[in-house]
C-alpha positions as CSV (number, residue, x, y, z in Angstrom):
1,M,-32.2,6.7,-4.1
2,R,-32.3,7.6,-7.7
3,K,-35.7,6.0,-8.1
4,K,-37.2,8.1,-5.3
5,P,-38.2,11.2,-7.4
6,L,-39.7,9.0,-10.1
7,S,-41.6,6.9,-7.6
8,I,-42.9,9.8,-5.7
9,L,-44.0,11.7,-8.8
10,L,-45.7,8.6,-10.4
11,N,-47.6,7.8,-7.1
12,S,-48.6,11.4,-6.7
13,V,-50.0,11.6,-10.3
14,V,-51.9,8.3,-9.8
15,I,-53.5,9.5,-6.5
16,V,-54.4,12.9,-7.9
17,L,-56.1,11.3,-10.9
18,G,-58.0,8.9,-8.6
19,R,-59.2,11.8,-6.5
20,C,-60.2,13.8,-9.5
21,I,-62.3,10.9,-10.8
22,E,-63.7,10.5,-7.3
23,V,-64.9,14.2,-7.4
24,I,-66.4,13.7,-10.8
25,T,-68.4,10.6,-9.8
26,V,-69.5,12.2,-6.5
27,I,-70.9,15.2,-8.4
28,A,-72.6,13.0,-11.0
29,G,-74.1,10.9,-8.3
30,A,-75.4,14.0,-6.5
31,I,-77.0,15.2,-9.7
32,L,-78.7,11.8,-10.3
33,V,-80.0,11.5,-6.7
34,A,-81.1,15.1,-6.5
35,R,-83.1,14.9,-9.7
36,F,-84.9,11.7,-8.6
37,L,-85.6,12.5,-5.0
38,G,-86.4,16.2,-5.3
39,V,-85.6,19.0,-2.9
40,K,-86.9,17.5,0.3
41,G,-85.8,13.9,-0.5
42,Y,-82.3,15.0,-1.4
43,G,-82.2,17.1,1.8
44,L,-82.9,13.9,3.8
45,F,-80.3,12.0,1.7
46,A,-77.7,14.7,2.3
47,L,-78.5,14.8,6.0
48,I,-77.9,11.1,6.4
49,R,-74.7,11.3,4.4
50,T,-73.6,14.1,6.6
51,I,-74.2,11.9,9.7
52,G,-72.0,9.2,8.1
53,M,-69.3,11.7,7.2
54,S,-69.3,13.1,10.8
55,A,-69.0,9.5,12.1
56,M,-65.8,8.8,10.1
57,P,-63.3,10.4,12.5
58,F,-64.7,8.3,15.4
59,I,-64.7,5.0,13.4
60,G,-61.3,5.6,11.8
61,W,-59.9,7.0,15.1
62,G,-57.3,9.0,13.1
63,A,-55.2,5.9,12.5
64,F,-54.6,6.3,8.8
65,K,-51.2,8.2,9.0
66,I,-50.2,6.1,12.0
67,L,-50.6,2.9,9.9
68,I,-48.5,4.3,7.0
69,R,-45.8,5.4,9.5
70,D,-45.5,2.1,11.4
71,I,-45.9,-0.2,8.4
72,S,-43.2,1.7,6.5
73,I,-40.9,1.3,9.5
74,E,-41.8,-2.3,10.5
75,P,-43.2,-4.0,7.4
76,D,-43.0,-7.5,8.9
77,K,-45.8,-6.6,11.3
78,T,-48.2,-5.5,8.5
79,G,-50.8,-8.3,9.1
80,A,-51.1,-7.7,12.8
81,V,-51.2,-3.9,12.4
82,L,-54.0,-4.1,9.8
83,L,-56.0,-6.6,11.9
84,S,-55.7,-4.4,14.9
85,A,-56.9,-1.3,13.0
86,C,-59.9,-3.2,11.6
87,L,-60.9,-4.5,15.0
88,L,-60.6,-0.9,16.3
89,N,-62.9,0.3,13.5
90,L,-65.5,-2.4,14.3
91,F,-65.4,-1.6,18.0
92,F,-66.1,2.1,17.5
93,A,-68.7,1.5,14.8
94,G,-70.5,-0.8,17.2
95,L,-70.5,1.9,19.8
96,L,-71.9,4.4,17.4
97,S,-74.6,2.0,16.2
98,M,-75.6,1.4,19.8
99,G,-75.7,5.1,20.5
100,A,-77.9,5.6,17.4
101,W,-80.2,2.8,18.6
102,I,-80.6,4.4,22.0
103,F,-81.2,7.8,20.4
104,F,-84.0,6.4,18.2
105,I,-85.6,4.8,21.2
106,F,-85.9,8.1,23.0
107,V,-86.4,10.3,19.9
108,P,-88.8,8.4,17.6
109,M,-88.6,9.3,13.9
110,S,-91.7,10.3,11.9
111,D,-90.3,8.4,9.0
112,P,-89.4,4.7,9.9
113,A,-86.9,4.6,7.0
114,I,-84.5,7.1,8.7
115,P,-83.1,4.7,11.4
116,I,-82.6,2.0,8.7
117,C,-80.7,4.5,6.5
118,V,-78.6,5.6,9.4
119,Y,-77.6,2.1,10.3
120,F,-76.7,1.3,6.7
121,I,-74.6,4.5,6.3
122,L,-72.7,3.6,9.5
123,I,-72.0,0.1,8.1
124,S,-71.0,1.6,4.7
125,Q,-68.6,4.0,6.2
126,T,-67.1,1.3,8.4
127,F,-66.3,-0.8,5.4
128,A,-64.9,2.3,3.6
129,I,-62.6,3.1,6.5
130,M,-61.4,-0.5,6.8
131,Q,-60.6,-0.4,3.1
132,K,-58.6,2.8,3.8
133,N,-56.5,0.8,6.2
134,F,-55.3,-1.4,3.4
135,F,-54.8,1.7,1.3
136,A,-52.4,2.9,4.0
137,A,-50.4,-0.3,3.6
138,S,-50.2,0.1,-0.2
139,I,-48.8,3.7,0.4
140,A,-46.3,2.4,2.9
141,F,-45.0,-0.1,0.4
142,E,-45.1,2.5,-2.4
143,K,-47.5,0.4,-4.6
144,V,-50.5,2.6,-5.1
145,I,-51.3,2.2,-8.8
146,L,-53.4,-0.9,-8.7
147,F,-55.1,0.1,-5.4
148,S,-56.0,3.5,-7.0
149,I,-57.5,1.6,-9.9
150,L,-59.6,-0.3,-7.4
151,Q,-60.8,2.9,-5.8
152,I,-61.8,4.3,-9.2
153,C,-63.7,1.1,-10.0
154,Q,-65.5,1.4,-6.6
155,R,-66.6,4.9,-7.4
156,V,-67.9,4.0,-10.8
157,A,-69.7,1.0,-9.3
158,L,-71.4,3.4,-6.8
159,L,-72.5,5.6,-9.6
160,I,-74.0,2.6,-11.5
161,M,-75.7,1.5,-8.3
162,Y,-77.3,5.0,-7.9
163,A,-78.6,4.8,-11.5
164,M,-80.0,1.3,-11.1
165,V,-81.8,2.1,-7.8
166,L,-83.2,5.3,-9.2
167,K,-84.3,3.6,-12.5
168,F,-86.3,0.9,-10.7
169,G,-87.8,3.5,-8.3
170,L,-86.6,1.9,-5.1
171,D,-86.8,3.6,-1.7
172,L,-84.1,5.6,0.0
173,P,-82.8,2.7,2.2
174,F,-81.8,0.8,-1.0
175,L,-79.4,3.5,-1.9
176,F,-77.5,3.1,1.4
177,M,-77.9,-0.6,1.3
178,G,-76.3,-0.7,-2.1
179,M,-73.5,1.7,-0.9
180,A,-72.7,-0.7,1.9
181,F,-72.7,-3.7,-0.4
182,I,-70.3,-2.1,-2.9
183,N,-68.0,-0.9,-0.1
184,F,-68.0,-4.4,1.4
185,L,-66.9,-5.9,-1.9
186,S,-64.2,-3.3,-2.3
187,L,-63.0,-4.1,1.2
188,L,-62.6,-7.8,0.4
189,T,-60.8,-7.0,-2.9
190,A,-58.5,-4.6,-1.0
191,A,-57.7,-7.2,1.6
192,W,-57.0,-9.8,-1.0
193,F,-54.8,-7.5,-3.0
194,V,-52.7,-6.2,-0.1
195,L,-52.3,-9.4,1.9
196,L,-52.2,-12.1,-0.8
197,R,-50.9,-10.4,-3.9
198,A,-48.7,-7.5,-4.8
199,V,-48.2,-5.4,-1.7
200,V,-47.0,-7.4,1.3
201,P,-44.6,-10.1,0.2
202,T,-44.8,-12.3,3.3
203,P,-47.7,-11.2,5.5
204,Q,-47.1,-12.5,9.1
205,L,-50.1,-12.4,11.4
206,R,-48.8,-12.3,14.9
207,I,-51.7,-12.7,17.2
208,D,-49.7,-11.9,20.3
209,Y,-49.0,-8.5,18.8
210,V,-52.6,-7.6,18.0
211,Q,-53.7,-6.8,21.6
212,Y,-50.7,-4.6,22.1
213,Y,-51.2,-2.8,18.9
214,V,-54.9,-2.1,19.5
215,Q,-54.0,-0.3,22.7
216,Y,-51.1,1.4,20.9
217,L,-53.4,2.7,18.1
218,V,-55.9,4.0,20.6
219,K,-53.1,5.9,22.4
220,E,-51.3,7.2,19.3
221,S,-54.3,8.0,17.1
222,C,-56.7,9.6,19.6
223,V,-54.9,12.9,19.3
224,I,-55.2,12.8,15.5
225,M,-58.9,12.0,15.8
226,V,-59.4,15.1,18.0
227,S,-57.5,17.1,15.4
228,D,-59.7,15.8,12.6
229,L,-62.8,16.9,14.6
230,I,-61.4,20.3,15.3
231,H,-60.4,20.7,11.6
232,Q,-64.0,19.8,10.6
233,S,-65.3,22.4,13.0
234,H,-62.9,25.0,11.6
235,A,-64.1,24.2,8.1
236,H,-67.8,24.8,9.0
237,I,-67.8,27.2,11.9
238,N,-67.8,30.3,9.8
239,V,-71.0,29.1,8.0
240,F,-72.9,29.0,11.3
241,I,-71.5,32.3,12.4
242,L,-72.6,33.9,9.1
243,K,-76.1,32.3,9.6
244,Y,-76.3,33.8,13.1
245,L,-74.8,37.3,12.4
246,S,-75.3,37.9,8.7
247,T,-77.5,36.7,5.7
248,L,-77.8,33.6,3.5
249,D,-76.3,35.3,0.5
250,Q,-73.1,36.0,2.5
251,I,-72.9,32.3,3.3
252,T,-73.0,31.6,-0.5
253,F,-70.3,34.2,-1.2
254,F,-68.1,32.7,1.5
255,Q,-68.7,29.0,0.5
256,L,-68.1,29.4,-3.2
257,P,-64.4,30.1,-2.9
258,Q,-64.0,27.2,-0.5
259,R,-65.5,24.9,-3.2
260,I,-62.7,26.1,-5.5
261,L,-60.0,25.9,-2.9
262,I,-60.7,22.4,-1.6
263,P,-60.0,20.6,-5.0
264,L,-56.7,22.5,-5.2
265,Q,-55.7,20.9,-1.8
266,I,-55.7,17.6,-3.6
267,I,-52.3,18.4,-5.1
268,P,-50.2,18.8,-1.9
269,R,-52.2,16.2,0.0
270,S,-51.6,13.6,-2.7
271,V,-47.9,14.4,-2.9
272,M,-47.6,14.2,0.9
273,L,-49.2,10.7,1.0
274,T,-46.4,9.4,-1.2
275,I,-43.7,11.3,0.8
276,F,-45.0,10.3,4.2
277,P,-43.4,6.8,4.3
278,M,-40.0,8.5,3.7
279,F,-40.7,10.9,6.5
280,S,-41.5,8.0,8.8
281,Q,-38.4,6.0,7.9
282,L,-36.1,9.0,8.3
283,G,-37.8,10.1,11.5
284,S,-37.4,6.6,13.1
285,N,-33.6,7.0,13.0
286,L,-31.8,9.8,14.9
287,E,-28.9,9.6,12.5
288,S,-31.2,10.5,9.7
289,Y,-32.4,13.8,11.2
290,N,-30.2,16.0,9.0
291,N,-31.5,14.3,5.9
292,L,-35.0,14.7,7.2
293,K,-34.5,18.4,7.7
294,A,-33.1,18.8,4.2
295,N,-35.9,16.9,2.6
296,F,-38.5,18.9,4.6
297,K,-37.2,22.2,3.3
298,D,-36.9,20.9,-0.3
299,I,-40.5,19.6,-0.3
300,V,-41.8,22.9,1.1
301,N,-39.9,24.7,-1.7
302,Y,-41.0,22.5,-4.5
303,L,-44.7,22.4,-3.5
304,L,-44.8,26.1,-3.2
305,I,-43.1,26.5,-6.6
306,I,-45.8,24.3,-8.2
307,C,-48.9,25.5,-6.3
308,L,-48.3,29.3,-6.0
309,P,-49.0,30.0,-9.7
310,F,-52.6,28.8,-9.0
311,C,-52.9,31.5,-6.4
312,A,-51.6,34.1,-8.8
313,V,-53.8,33.1,-11.7
314,L,-57.0,32.9,-9.5
315,T,-56.2,36.3,-8.0
316,I,-56.0,37.9,-11.4
317,Y,-58.9,36.0,-13.0
318,A,-61.1,35.6,-9.8
319,E,-64.0,37.7,-11.2
320,K,-64.0,35.8,-14.6
321,V,-63.9,32.4,-12.8
322,I,-66.9,33.3,-10.6
323,T,-69.0,34.8,-13.3
324,I,-68.3,32.2,-16.0
325,F,-68.9,29.1,-13.7
326,F,-71.5,30.5,-11.3
327,G,-73.1,33.6,-12.9
328,K,-72.9,37.4,-12.4
329,E,-75.2,37.2,-9.4
330,F,-72.4,35.5,-7.5
331,S,-69.9,38.3,-8.2
332,G,-69.9,39.0,-4.4
333,A,-67.7,36.0,-4.0
334,T,-64.8,37.6,-6.0
335,L,-63.1,39.3,-3.2
336,P,-63.4,36.4,-0.7
337,L,-61.8,34.2,-3.4
338,Q,-59.0,36.6,-4.0
339,L,-58.3,36.7,-0.2
340,C,-58.7,33.0,0.7
341,I,-56.7,31.6,-2.2
342,W,-53.6,33.0,-0.5
343,T,-54.2,30.8,2.5
344,F,-53.2,28.0,0.2
345,C,-49.6,29.0,0.6
346,T,-49.6,28.5,4.4
347,F,-51.9,25.5,4.1
348,I,-49.2,23.6,2.1
349,I,-46.5,24.2,4.8
350,V,-49.0,23.4,7.6
351,I,-49.9,19.9,6.2
352,I,-46.1,19.2,5.6
353,I,-45.3,20.1,9.2
354,E,-48.3,18.1,10.5
355,D,-47.1,15.0,8.6
356,L,-43.6,15.5,9.9
357,L,-45.0,15.7,13.5
358,I,-46.9,12.5,13.0
359,A,-43.9,10.8,11.6
360,L,-41.9,11.9,14.6
361,K,-44.7,10.8,17.0
362,K,-45.3,14.4,18.2
363,Q,-48.9,14.7,16.9
364,K,-50.1,16.3,20.1
365,F,-48.6,19.6,18.9
366,M,-50.7,19.3,15.8
367,T,-53.8,19.2,17.9
368,L,-52.6,22.2,19.9
369,S,-52.2,24.2,16.6
370,H,-55.7,23.2,15.5
371,V,-57.2,24.4,18.8
372,I,-55.4,27.8,18.5
373,C,-56.4,28.1,14.9
374,L,-60.1,27.5,15.7
375,V,-60.1,29.9,18.7
376,I,-58.5,32.7,16.6
377,N,-60.9,32.1,13.8
378,V,-64.0,32.2,16.0
379,I,-62.9,35.4,17.9
380,S,-62.0,37.2,14.7
381,A,-65.3,36.2,13.0
382,F,-67.5,37.6,15.7
383,F,-65.8,40.9,15.3
384,L,-65.5,41.0,11.5
385,V,-68.7,39.2,10.2
386,P,-71.3,41.7,11.4
387,K,-69.7,44.5,9.4
388,Y,-68.0,42.7,6.5
389,G,-70.1,39.6,6.0
390,A,-68.4,37.0,3.8
391,V,-65.3,39.1,3.4
392,G,-65.0,39.2,7.2
393,A,-65.5,35.5,7.5
394,T,-62.7,34.9,5.0
395,E,-60.4,37.3,6.8
396,A,-61.1,35.4,10.1
397,L,-60.3,32.1,8.3
398,M,-57.0,33.6,7.1
399,F,-56.1,34.9,10.6
400,G,-56.7,31.4,12.0
401,V,-54.6,29.6,9.4
402,F,-51.8,32.1,9.5
403,V,-51.6,31.9,13.3
404,Q,-51.6,28.1,13.0
405,F,-48.7,28.3,10.6
406,I,-46.7,30.6,13.0
407,V,-47.3,28.2,15.9
408,L,-46.2,25.2,13.9
409,S,-43.1,26.9,12.6
410,I,-42.1,27.9,16.1
411,I,-42.7,24.3,17.3
412,M,-40.5,23.0,14.5
413,A,-37.7,25.5,15.3
414,H,-37.9,24.7,19.0
415,L,-38.2,20.9,18.9
416,F,-36.2,19.9,15.8
417,Q,-34.1,23.0,15.0
418,I,-35.8,23.2,11.6
419,Q,-35.6,26.9,10.7
420,G,-35.9,28.9,7.5
421,V,-39.5,28.1,6.8
422,F,-40.4,31.7,6.8
423,V,-37.6,32.5,4.4
424,V,-38.8,30.0,1.9
425,L,-42.3,31.3,2.1
426,V,-41.2,35.0,1.9
427,K,-39.1,34.3,-1.3
428,Q,-42.0,32.5,-3.0
429,A,-44.6,35.0,-1.9
430,M,-42.4,38.0,-3.0
431,C,-42.0,36.5,-6.4
432,C,-45.6,35.7,-6.9
433,C,-46.8,39.1,-5.7
434,F,-44.4,40.7,-8.2
435,V,-45.7,38.6,-11.0
436,V,-49.3,39.4,-10.0
437,G,-48.5,43.1,-10.0
438,V,-46.8,43.0,-13.4
439,A,-49.7,41.0,-14.9
440,F,-52.3,43.3,-13.4
441,L,-50.6,46.4,-14.9
442,M,-50.1,44.7,-18.3
443,S,-53.5,43.0,-18.5
444,S,-55.2,45.8,-20.4
445,E,-52.4,46.0,-23.0
446,I,-51.5,42.4,-23.7
447,H,-53.7,39.5,-24.6
448,D,-54.1,36.7,-22.0
449,L,-52.6,34.1,-24.4
450,I,-49.3,36.1,-24.3
451,L,-49.6,37.4,-20.8
452,I,-49.8,34.0,-19.1
453,P,-46.6,32.5,-20.7
454,L,-44.8,35.8,-20.1
455,S,-45.8,35.7,-16.4
456,I,-44.6,32.1,-16.1
457,C,-41.2,33.2,-17.5
458,I,-41.0,36.1,-15.1
459,Y,-42.0,33.8,-12.2
460,I,-39.3,31.2,-13.1
461,G,-36.7,34.0,-13.6
462,G,-37.6,35.5,-10.2
463,L,-37.3,32.1,-8.5
464,W,-33.8,31.7,-10.1
465,L,-32.6,35.1,-8.9
466,L,-33.9,34.5,-5.4
467,G,-32.2,31.1,-5.2
468,S,-35.4,29.0,-5.0
469,I,-34.4,27.2,-8.2
470,S,-30.7,26.3,-8.7
471,R,-28.5,23.7,-10.5
472,K,-29.7,21.2,-7.8
473,E,-33.2,21.2,-9.2
474,L,-31.9,21.0,-12.8
475,N,-29.8,18.0,-11.9
476,L,-32.8,16.4,-10.2
477,L,-34.9,16.9,-13.3
478,S,-32.1,15.4,-15.4
479,V,-32.0,12.3,-13.2
480,F,-35.8,12.1,-13.3
481,F,-36.0,12.1,-17.1
482,M,-33.1,9.6,-17.3
483,D,-35.1,7.3,-15.0
484,V,-38.2,7.7,-17.1
485,K,-36.2,6.9,-20.3
486,T,-34.6,3.9,-18.7
487,K,-37.9,2.6,-17.5
488,I,-39.6,3.0,-20.9
489,E,-36.6,1.3,-22.6
490,L,-36.9,-1.7,-20.2
491,R,-40.7,-2.0,-20.8
492,L,-40.2,-1.9,-24.6
493,G,-37.4,-4.4,-24.3
494,N,-39.6,-6.8,-22.4
């Protein structure tokens, strides 16, 4: 148990770094393609990519977390589980390809390259999702470092492929063909690494179990797939409402804060990927429920301690961030950023509760909360957007997320007697609001280089007074650093 904090921290750092590199390569690739294809060409490229991204929930069928959960509980069935998931991916990819073929028969395209590009993007996304199945196994076995390196190499290879295709002036289908080829090579490498090398010690392929597990995955994962679709709708619905009820500049002012908020979500999501196997193992044993509850509250507390300072800093410096990175003409996004950044607090707790529900095989309640969140968001937006534009859309988003948080907290209290989530959030929020208030009052008198460290000290002191930080956390840090020291000494000794 002493190695758990070190393992979780190292795996979280590795995943975060991998995601950051992924974001950088995606942006670089977008710049390359946009400069080569021009406005209209890039619009077509983006449209086809969007079709592929929209197809991912159907191809993946929401099985990613289910795979982590079940492999971490029954590792001897890893081979059959992964084969079942890949067969399921191929089946739904085949259905989508057939649907696309029928669509193109009845709706002929003016450009014959479009159907070819669509087929290649579906193939590419299928390979990417099948690779993600093996990533789930590496997470379940807590061996993510080499697999994350593979993902980084895959992203760099895609970037090189973009550059080569554009350098030789090839047509748009070659971009998607190259994408499919690289994803296929990455899939083969992932399968070799997981099944034959470092992750699964003795992969046992039980064919008699495959048929059962395909049916099991369809049943268990369909609810998560629906949740993913609803979540995507919630992420984009306000843009369409703004387009219908407001102006294009209000869409920009609403979307810019989301582009800042989404990268921040990498931190809690990456940490939860490394913690999810522990949730699954504890949730599979009724005798471990007390430990599960204690770990749940600790994780909520620690993630809020780490992530809430981002909210405070962006609240204070929102205008500077917007004007420096985007320009003064985008200053209308300042207030939406100051509002929406505080949804990050509830977002952290929401994703922890959702992972806990999946670990306990209660994912249907997660879907229910997403439906309620979407409905509240849409109703609020139709009232607020006509008068307040981007600010109204941001407020509608906040209402939806906050109601979802309340619903999930009530579900946790009712089903699992896990209470006190509100207390943890209130303590952290009170401390952060106090720090923001003090920093705002002192900002005109103290330089930022002094104000920021002073605010951090006030924040830590407030957490200590409120009991969010105690000797337990100090002891945990002491154990962690001792583990790091021991591991370095062993490496140097070898």
